PLY file of the C-alpha trace (Angstrom):
ply
format ascii 1.0
element vertex 535
property float x
property float y
property float z
element edge 534
property int vertex1
property int vertex2
end_header
-28.93 -13.17 -8.31
-26.54 -12.10 -5.57
-24.49 -9.02 -6.38
-20.70 -9.16 -6.41
-18.92 -8.72 -3.04
-18.35 -5.06 -2.15
-14.58 -5.38 -2.39
-14.44 -7.08 -5.79
-13.87 -3.89 -7.82
-13.75 -1.31 -5.06
-11.73 1.89 -4.99
-9.96 1.98 -1.62
-8.43 5.15 -0.19
-5.38 4.67 2.02
-5.13 7.06 4.95
-1.92 7.40 6.93
-3.64 8.85 10.03
-0.64 10.76 11.34
-0.52 12.77 8.10
-4.19 13.21 7.22
-5.72 15.87 9.46
-4.83 17.12 12.96
-7.90 17.86 15.10
-6.16 19.03 18.30
-3.17 21.13 17.18
-0.40 18.80 18.34
1.07 18.55 14.84
0.00 14.95 14.25
-3.09 13.69 12.48
-5.53 11.64 14.54
-8.73 9.60 14.34
-11.09 12.53 15.06
-9.25 14.35 12.27
-10.04 11.52 9.85
-13.67 11.52 10.97
-13.94 15.27 10.40
-12.89 14.86 6.75
-15.01 11.86 5.78
-17.28 14.03 3.65
-14.24 14.95 1.57
-13.29 11.27 1.27
-16.82 10.37 0.25
-16.81 13.12 -2.38
-13.89 11.42 -4.12
-16.12 8.53 -5.09
-14.20 5.84 -3.20
-15.84 2.80 -1.61
-13.64 2.23 1.43
-10.84 3.63 3.54
-7.77 1.73 4.67
-6.27 3.11 7.86
-2.58 2.59 8.50
-1.89 1.54 12.12
-3.29 3.69 14.92
-2.63 1.17 17.71
-0.64 1.66 20.91
2.96 2.09 19.77
6.23 3.80 20.70
6.21 4.92 17.04
9.73 3.84 16.21
8.45 2.76 12.77
5.48 4.98 12.05
3.08 2.85 14.09
4.06 -0.46 12.53
5.77 -1.31 15.82
2.64 -2.33 17.72
2.71 -2.57 21.52
-1.00 -3.33 21.92
-2.96 -4.30 18.78
-6.31 -4.03 20.57
-6.17 -0.40 21.66
-5.66 3.08 20.19
-2.48 5.04 20.78
-3.21 8.27 22.70
-1.60 10.32 19.90
-4.52 9.22 17.70
-7.31 9.30 20.29
-9.01 6.36 22.01
-11.28 3.42 21.31
-14.38 5.61 21.41
-12.83 7.71 18.64
-12.26 4.54 16.62
-15.87 3.47 17.10
-17.10 6.92 16.06
-14.91 6.93 12.95
-16.24 3.52 11.90
-19.83 4.56 12.59
-19.50 7.83 10.66
-17.84 6.04 7.74
-20.65 3.50 7.61
-23.24 6.29 7.64
-21.60 7.51 4.42
-21.54 4.01 2.96
-17.77 3.83 3.29
-16.26 0.54 4.41
-13.31 0.54 6.83
-10.18 -1.59 6.43
-7.76 -1.76 9.36
-4.05 -2.48 9.07
-2.87 -5.53 10.99
0.80 -6.30 11.68
1.31 -10.03 12.31
5.02 -10.37 11.46
6.30 -8.57 14.55
5.44 -6.71 17.73
7.07 -3.71 19.32
9.76 -4.49 21.86
7.47 -2.68 24.31
4.72 -5.29 23.91
4.12 -7.14 27.17
5.08 -10.45 25.58
8.54 -9.27 24.59
9.16 -7.62 27.92
8.22 -10.91 29.57
10.56 -12.78 27.23
13.49 -10.57 28.25
12.84 -11.29 31.91
12.14 -15.00 31.53
15.48 -16.04 30.04
16.74 -18.87 27.88
14.46 -21.77 27.05
11.35 -20.13 28.51
7.89 -20.40 26.97
7.89 -16.59 26.80
10.88 -16.64 24.44
9.26 -19.30 22.27
6.80 -16.64 21.04
9.72 -14.98 19.23
12.90 -16.14 17.48
15.57 -16.32 20.19
18.78 -18.21 19.41
22.19 -18.65 20.98
25.22 -16.94 19.47
27.63 -18.82 17.26
30.71 -20.25 18.97
32.65 -17.12 18.05
29.99 -14.90 19.59
28.52 -13.68 16.28
24.78 -13.65 15.49
23.09 -16.90 14.40
23.32 -15.93 10.71
24.35 -13.03 8.47
20.90 -11.76 7.47
20.56 -8.01 6.99
17.53 -6.07 8.21
15.37 -4.48 5.54
16.02 -1.24 7.44
19.79 -1.73 7.34
22.23 -3.32 9.77
22.04 -6.87 11.14
18.73 -8.70 11.61
19.80 -9.76 15.10
20.11 -7.96 18.42
21.78 -9.47 21.46
20.17 -9.36 24.91
21.94 -9.31 28.26
22.12 -13.10 28.70
23.89 -13.47 25.35
21.04 -14.77 23.17
20.01 -12.99 19.97
16.49 -12.24 18.72
15.49 -11.91 15.08
14.04 -8.69 13.62
13.69 -8.38 9.87
12.99 -4.68 10.37
14.07 -2.38 13.22
15.57 -3.77 16.42
12.47 -2.44 18.18
10.36 -4.88 16.11
11.07 -8.49 17.19
9.65 -11.05 14.76
6.98 -13.37 16.08
7.27 -17.16 15.94
4.15 -18.30 14.10
4.88 -21.94 14.83
3.80 -21.12 18.38
0.04 -21.73 18.90
-0.15 -18.82 21.35
0.73 -16.41 18.53
-2.00 -17.83 16.31
-4.58 -17.61 19.07
-3.67 -14.05 20.00
-4.04 -12.77 16.43
-7.38 -14.48 15.98
-8.45 -12.63 19.12
-7.23 -9.36 17.58
-9.08 -10.00 14.31
-12.33 -10.68 16.12
-11.85 -7.62 18.34
-11.78 -5.24 15.38
-14.45 -7.05 13.38
-16.76 -6.90 16.39
-15.95 -3.20 16.67
-17.19 -2.78 13.10
-14.29 -2.93 10.63
-15.00 -4.50 7.26
-11.61 -5.94 6.46
-7.86 -5.94 6.98
-4.70 -5.01 5.14
-2.12 -7.55 6.29
1.35 -6.07 6.72
4.25 -8.28 5.57
1.69 -11.01 4.91
4.32 -13.22 3.27
6.78 -13.04 6.16
5.27 -15.00 9.03
7.13 -18.28 8.46
10.95 -18.38 8.41
13.17 -21.16 7.10
16.90 -21.86 7.34
17.21 -19.48 10.26
20.69 -20.76 11.13
21.99 -20.58 7.53
23.93 -17.65 6.04
22.77 -15.98 2.83
25.15 -15.52 -0.11
24.39 -11.78 -0.53
22.49 -10.51 2.52
22.91 -6.79 1.78
21.87 -7.21 -1.84
18.81 -9.16 -0.78
17.85 -6.51 1.76
18.12 -3.79 -0.91
16.14 -5.87 -3.42
13.27 -6.13 -0.96
12.91 -2.35 -0.56
10.62 -0.47 -2.94
12.48 2.80 -2.27
15.87 1.41 -3.38
16.49 1.61 -7.14
17.88 -1.59 -8.68
18.13 -3.23 -12.08
15.05 -5.43 -12.45
16.99 -8.54 -13.50
19.36 -8.20 -10.55
16.43 -7.61 -8.21
14.46 -10.59 -9.48
17.45 -12.91 -9.21
17.95 -11.93 -5.59
14.26 -12.26 -4.76
14.37 -15.91 -5.78
16.75 -16.58 -2.87
14.87 -15.06 0.07
14.58 -17.57 2.97
12.15 -15.67 5.19
9.36 -14.60 2.84
6.68 -16.52 0.97
7.18 -19.85 2.70
4.48 -22.49 2.30
3.45 -22.30 5.96
1.87 -18.85 5.60
-0.96 -20.34 3.57
-2.04 -22.60 6.43
-2.40 -19.48 8.59
-4.57 -17.68 6.04
-6.84 -20.66 5.51
-7.67 -20.44 9.22
-8.20 -16.69 8.93
-10.51 -17.14 5.94
-12.73 -19.45 7.97
-12.84 -16.80 10.70
-13.77 -14.07 8.19
-16.43 -16.25 6.56
-18.01 -16.97 9.94
-19.31 -13.39 9.87
-21.54 -14.29 6.92
-23.31 -11.43 5.18
-20.86 -8.83 6.53
-18.38 -9.95 3.83
-15.19 -9.35 5.81
-12.22 -9.14 3.42
-8.45 -9.12 3.65
-5.72 -7.92 1.29
-2.19 -9.24 1.57
0.92 -7.10 1.42
2.95 -9.84 -0.20
5.68 -8.79 -2.60
6.80 -12.16 -3.91
8.86 -13.55 -6.75
8.17 -15.08 -9.17
4.88 -13.17 -9.58
2.84 -16.35 -9.99
3.39 -17.01 -6.28
1.12 -14.08 -5.44
-1.87 -16.01 -6.79
-1.53 -18.54 -3.98
-2.63 -15.89 -1.49
-5.96 -15.41 -3.28
-7.01 -19.00 -3.81
-10.67 -19.59 -2.99
-10.00 -20.70 0.59
-7.40 -18.03 1.45
-7.44 -14.23 1.23
-9.51 -12.00 -1.01
-6.88 -9.76 -2.58
-3.12 -9.44 -2.87
-1.33 -6.21 -3.67
0.27 -5.90 -7.08
3.41 -3.87 -6.39
4.75 -3.86 -9.93
3.27 -0.45 -10.74
5.07 1.08 -7.76
8.38 0.59 -9.55
7.38 0.37 -13.23
8.76 2.86 -15.73
6.40 4.97 -17.86
7.09 2.71 -20.81
4.56 0.96 -23.02
6.23 -2.44 -23.03
6.86 -2.44 -19.28
3.30 -1.37 -18.44
1.74 -3.82 -20.90
3.71 -6.67 -19.32
2.66 -5.63 -15.81
-1.04 -5.34 -16.67
-1.25 -8.44 -18.84
0.65 -10.59 -16.36
-1.43 -9.45 -13.37
-4.75 -10.03 -15.12
-3.78 -13.42 -16.54
-2.16 -14.75 -13.37
-5.09 -13.76 -11.17
-7.49 -15.36 -13.64
-5.87 -18.74 -12.94
-7.37 -18.64 -9.45
-10.58 -16.82 -10.45
-9.44 -13.59 -8.81
-9.14 -9.99 -9.96
-5.98 -7.86 -9.71
-5.33 -4.85 -7.53
-3.75 -1.64 -8.82
-1.72 0.82 -6.74
0.55 3.64 -7.94
1.68 4.95 -4.52
1.62 4.00 -0.86
3.25 4.95 2.43
6.33 2.80 1.71
7.22 3.99 -1.78
7.98 7.26 -3.57
4.84 9.10 -4.69
4.03 8.41 -8.32
4.15 12.10 -9.35
7.77 12.29 -8.17
8.74 8.94 -9.61
7.47 9.26 -13.20
6.28 12.89 -13.51
3.08 14.82 -12.85
1.48 14.44 -16.30
2.51 10.81 -16.53
1.04 10.11 -13.08
-2.33 11.51 -14.12
-2.28 9.49 -17.34
-1.35 6.27 -15.59
-4.05 6.75 -12.93
-6.73 7.17 -15.57
-5.37 4.16 -17.44
-5.55 1.81 -14.44
-8.94 3.09 -13.25
-10.37 1.48 -16.38
-8.93 -1.95 -15.61
-10.80 -4.81 -13.92
-10.09 -5.23 -10.21
-9.70 -2.93 -7.21
-7.87 0.39 -7.27
-5.96 1.65 -4.22
-5.37 5.40 -3.92
-2.89 6.78 -1.37
-4.15 9.95 0.32
-2.70 12.96 -1.50
-2.33 11.04 -4.76
-5.59 12.60 -5.92
-3.99 16.04 -5.45
-0.96 15.10 -7.52
1.31 15.53 -4.50
5.02 14.85 -5.06
7.30 13.58 -2.32
7.84 16.15 0.41
11.00 18.24 0.39
12.86 17.32 3.56
16.17 18.11 5.17
18.02 15.25 6.78
17.31 16.87 10.15
13.57 16.38 9.48
13.74 12.66 8.83
12.25 10.09 11.22
12.32 6.82 9.27
14.44 4.21 11.10
15.95 3.23 7.75
17.67 6.60 7.52
19.35 6.09 10.89
20.17 2.39 10.52
21.93 3.06 7.18
23.69 6.21 8.44
21.75 8.28 5.93
22.67 6.21 2.86
18.99 5.38 2.33
16.76 8.40 2.90
13.71 6.32 3.83
9.99 6.79 3.34
9.29 10.11 5.05
8.93 11.94 1.73
5.76 10.01 0.93
4.36 10.61 4.42
4.40 14.41 4.58
1.01 15.68 5.84
-1.71 16.71 3.42
-2.27 20.38 2.53
-5.91 21.37 3.00
-6.42 25.13 2.72
-4.93 28.62 2.84
-1.89 30.21 1.26
0.81 29.44 3.82
2.20 26.25 5.26
0.98 24.11 7.03
-2.10 24.74 4.88
-4.77 23.90 7.41
-3.38 20.48 8.34
-2.70 21.62 11.91
-2.74 24.71 14.08
0.60 23.51 15.48
3.92 22.48 13.96
3.45 19.43 11.68
5.47 16.35 12.56
7.02 16.62 9.09
7.31 20.02 7.38
4.99 20.90 4.48
6.69 22.88 1.72
5.38 26.32 0.79
5.64 25.12 -2.82
2.46 23.10 -2.23
0.31 26.25 -2.12
-1.46 25.36 -5.38
-1.87 21.71 -4.37
-4.22 22.21 -1.42
-7.68 20.66 -1.44
-9.15 24.17 -1.37
-7.08 25.35 -4.34
-7.77 22.28 -6.44
-11.50 22.34 -5.76
-11.54 25.80 -7.34
-9.68 24.59 -10.45
-11.78 22.40 -12.79
-8.60 21.17 -14.51
-6.94 20.04 -11.27
-5.80 16.54 -10.43
-8.49 16.39 -7.73
-11.29 16.98 -10.23
-9.73 14.44 -12.60
-9.85 11.77 -9.88
-13.40 12.62 -8.81
-14.69 12.60 -12.38
-12.82 9.43 -13.28
-14.05 7.49 -10.27
-17.64 8.54 -10.97
-17.32 7.37 -14.59
-15.59 4.18 -13.44
-18.62 3.26 -11.34
-21.07 4.18 -14.08
-19.44 2.44 -17.02
-16.66 0.07 -15.95
-17.24 -1.70 -12.62
-18.56 -5.15 -13.46
-17.87 -4.70 -17.18
-15.71 -7.83 -17.46
-12.29 -8.22 -19.02
-10.32 -6.10 -21.48
-9.47 -6.49 -25.15
-6.15 -4.99 -26.16
-6.10 -2.65 -29.17
-2.61 -1.19 -29.00
0.46 -2.61 -27.22
3.80 -4.10 -28.11
1.80 -7.18 -29.20
-1.25 -5.47 -30.69
-1.95 -2.78 -33.29
0.80 -0.73 -34.89
1.74 1.94 -32.34
2.78 -0.16 -29.38
5.88 1.93 -28.68
3.82 5.05 -27.98
0.23 3.93 -27.31
-1.42 1.50 -24.94
-5.10 0.99 -25.61
-7.86 -1.44 -24.65
-11.62 -1.73 -24.69
-13.74 -2.79 -21.76
-17.49 -2.84 -21.88
-18.45 0.14 -23.99
-15.35 2.17 -23.11
-12.12 2.51 -25.07
-9.11 3.60 -23.01
-6.12 5.10 -24.84
-2.86 6.17 -23.18
-0.29 8.12 -25.18
3.09 7.63 -23.52
5.07 9.68 -26.04
6.16 13.30 -25.81
4.06 14.33 -28.81
0.40 14.06 -29.80
-0.64 10.77 -31.36
-3.48 9.62 -33.58
-5.64 6.62 -32.68
-8.67 4.90 -34.19
-10.88 5.13 -31.09
-14.59 5.53 -31.83
-17.21 7.18 -29.63
-17.55 10.33 -27.62
-14.90 11.58 -25.23
-15.69 10.88 -21.58
-12.55 12.22 -19.93
-8.91 13.07 -20.66
-6.10 13.32 -18.12
-4.61 16.48 -19.65
-4.75 18.67 -22.71
-7.39 18.53 -25.44
-8.39 15.63 -27.66
-8.76 16.68 -31.31
-10.61 14.92 -34.12
-8.80 14.72 -37.47
-9.92 12.82 -40.59
-12.09 10.53 -38.52
-9.30 9.79 -36.05
-8.76 10.99 -32.49
-5.58 12.86 -31.60
-4.45 12.14 -28.03
-2.24 14.76 -26.31
1.27 13.84 -25.22
1.62 11.97 -21.90
-2.13 11.63 -21.42
-4.97 9.12 -21.30
-8.47 9.46 -22.73
-11.67 7.41 -22.37
-14.21 7.13 -25.20
-17.75 5.75 -24.89
-19.02 3.83 -27.91
0 1
1 2
2 3
3 4
4 5
5 6
6 7
7 8
8 9
9 10
10 11
11 12
12 13
13 14
14 15
15 16
16 17
17 18
18 19
19 20
20 21
21 22
22 23
23 24
24 25
25 26
26 27
27 28
28 29
29 30
30 31
31 32
32 33
33 34
34 35
35 36
36 37
37 38
38 39
39 40
40 41
41 42
42 43
43 44
44 45
45 46
46 47
47 48
48 49
49 50
50 51
51 52
52 53
53 54
54 55
55 56
56 57
57 58
58 59
59 60
60 61
61 62
62 63
63 64
64 65
65 66
66 67
67 68
68 69
69 70
70 71
71 72
72 73
73 74
74 75
75 76
76 77
77 78
78 79
79 80
80 81
81 82
82 83
83 84
84 85
85 86
86 87
87 88
88 89
89 90
90 91
91 92
92 93
93 94
94 95
95 96
96 97
97 98
98 99
99 100
100 101
101 102
102 103
103 104
104 105
105 106
106 107
107 108
108 109
109 110
110 111
111 112
112 113
113 114
114 115
115 116
116 117
117 118
118 119
119 120
120 121
121 122
122 123
123 124
124 125
125 126
126 127
127 128
128 129
129 130
130 131
131 132
132 133
133 134
134 135
135 136
136 137
137 138
138 139
139 140
140 141
141 142
142 143
143 144
144 145
145 146
146 147
147 148
148 149
149 150
150 151
151 152
152 153
153 154
154 155
155 156
156 157
157 158
158 159
159 160
160 161
161 162
162 163
163 164
164 165
165 166
166 167
167 168
168 169
169 170
170 171
171 172
172 173
173 174
174 175
175 176
176 177
177 178
178 179
179 180
180 181
181 182
182 183
183 184
184 185
185 186
186 187
187 188
188 189
189 190
190 191
191 192
192 193
193 194
194 195
195 196
196 197
197 198
198 199
199 200
200 201
201 202
202 203
203 204
204 205
205 206
206 207
207 208
208 209
209 210
210 211
211 212
212 213
213 214
214 215
215 216
216 217
217 218
218 219
219 220
220 221
221 222
222 223
223 224
224 225
225 226
226 227
227 228
228 229
229 230
230 231
231 232
232 233
233 234
234 235
235 236
236 237
237 238
238 239
239 240
240 241
241 242
242 243
243 244
244 245
245 246
246 247
247 248
248 249
249 250
250 251
251 252
252 253
253 254
254 255
255 256
256 257
257 258
258 259
259 260
260 261
261 262
262 263
263 264
264 265
265 266
266 267
267 268
268 269
269 270
270 271
271 272
272 273
273 274
274 275
275 276
276 277
277 278
278 279
279 280
280 281
281 282
282 283
283 284
284 285
285 286
286 287
287 288
288 289
289 290
290 291
291 292
292 293
293 294
294 295
295 296
296 297
297 298
298 299
299 300
300 301
301 302
302 303
303 304
304 305
305 306
306 307
307 308
308 309
309 310
310 311
311 312
312 313
313 314
314 315
315 316
316 317
317 318
318 319
319 320
320 321
321 322
322 323
323 324
324 325
325 326
326 327
327 328
328 329
329 330
330 331
331 332
332 333
333 334
334 335
335 336
336 337
337 338
338 339
339 340
340 341
341 342
342 343
343 344
344 345
345 346
346 347
347 348
348 349
349 350
350 351
351 352
352 353
353 354
354 355
355 356
356 357
357 358
358 359
359 360
360 361
361 362
362 363
363 364
364 365
365 366
366 367
367 368
368 369
369 370
370 371
371 372
372 373
373 374
374 375
375 376
376 377
377 378
378 379
379 380
380 381
381 382
382 383
383 384
384 385
385 386
386 387
387 388
388 389
389 390
390 391
391 392
392 393
393 394
394 395
395 396
396 397
397 398
398 399
399 400
400 401
401 402
402 403
403 404
404 405
405 406
406 407
407 408
408 409
409 410
410 411
411 412
412 413
413 414
414 415
415 416
416 417
417 418
418 419
419 420
420 421
421 422
422 423
423 424
424 425
425 426
426 427
427 428
428 429
429 430
430 431
431 432
432 433
433 434
434 435
435 436
436 437
437 438
438 439
439 440
440 441
441 442
442 443
443 444
444 445
445 446
446 447
447 448
448 449
449 450
450 451
451 452
452 453
453 454
454 455
455 456
456 457
457 458
458 459
459 460
460 461
461 462
462 463
463 464
464 465
465 466
466 467
467 468
468 469
469 470
470 471
471 472
472 473
473 474
474 475
475 476
476 477
477 478
478 479
479 480
480 481
481 482
482 483
483 484
484 485
485 486
486 487
487 488
488 489
489 490
490 491
491 492
492 493
493 494
494 495
495 496
496 497
497 498
498 499
499 500
500 501
501 502
502 503
503 504
504 505
505 506
506 507
507 508
508 509
509 510
510 511
511 512
512 513
513 514
514 515
515 516
516 517
517 518
518 519
519 520
520 521
521 522
522 523
523 524
524 525
525 526
526 527
527 528
528 529
529 530
530 531
531 532
532 533
533 534
């Protein structure tokens, strides 16, 4: 019998290369730096790495403004460095997932430069979304960029081009066959170089509708679409139902073509995961139908409160919706676009939630530094580089806090990340959060992650679905406990601020914090912690 695909219940470690490890002292992480730390990555017990963009880019948006998607930016190294990283990862049985950015190019890409020169009505401009101004000279519609300010920029001949993000990131027109052909060329380039899959940036955004129609609340919609902007969930969801440029039916035709391309590589099992934050949540299942992509990110945990009812709803909905298309969920608590989980819900709560989701069926995504329990970096406004900060005149601080470089060793900043000045400052308060420090502490977050991922592989991967024991709909302690069984493991999370009894049988495998006591045949779970028991 053929074993399950490698990605089915993988643990995937996201690396933001600029912040991982600097090999040459210029203050920025690079591909040789990633390669030099692959033994550390392997020691975590993960199955794959996902690399945020390292392509040629003016770096106006942290590398997501791509000027050449088939080359390496000199700040990160060169193509030989990419080949060596992939080869060294494969030697350690680590798969490599590359980020691909199909919604937009950099304004420095040769296509956009050609479009500026070619003028109105040219085939060069048809690769993007160029439109004439309204009669009064205003932009074609009132859409607001997700980074703040208008979604349109005017060029010298009077036309406007669309950019859902920064003005340096013109959106591509995916109704143009040249765009389709160029991205298939890019996919094959990296697969042939050895990558095992792709994370698709803004996967739901390639097709736009009603481009010449105003939106009723453009600023509200822009805010609702940002994970780093707090908003009432009902207000957010109502706005998300009105978005005209995300999750249009046409994107699925694109991914059916991509799936055929991936499948043509046969036994290599090339996979793709969609960054598609859509509403209502059932729409996400369309991206993982049998003839489309392999995974879609579940973003609900990036904004969910540490609350039993909220977390039960998120988990139950994700599992049940994915089951309708015979797919498994994905679980992520942090990424490069959202506040780090330790800052958002608390250090103890973050450890508990990580252990809770590592027991669930599906793939787990871990953002580099999450295993150390890193909070968001402490930054002055003068340190910030996110275009959102500048486009909103500082009203939205942006994502830099989650992108502060990792602390590796030593007692003083920058803690071994670089011999130079890091591109974002690392706080001296992180002295006890270095890899070196946490390796020496058996109770550290790092050891928790390593132990949990080892136990996950041994007892839980491939163990099937879950059976709820405690939730708002099960048991008697749903306000304070969430608990389920899977295989021979019982997972219990105590969300309250005091210890709590549960009926879990079996021996303790791991606990996220504190000590589990036995009392009158019951287990007592410490406050704000999760425990696994093997029956």
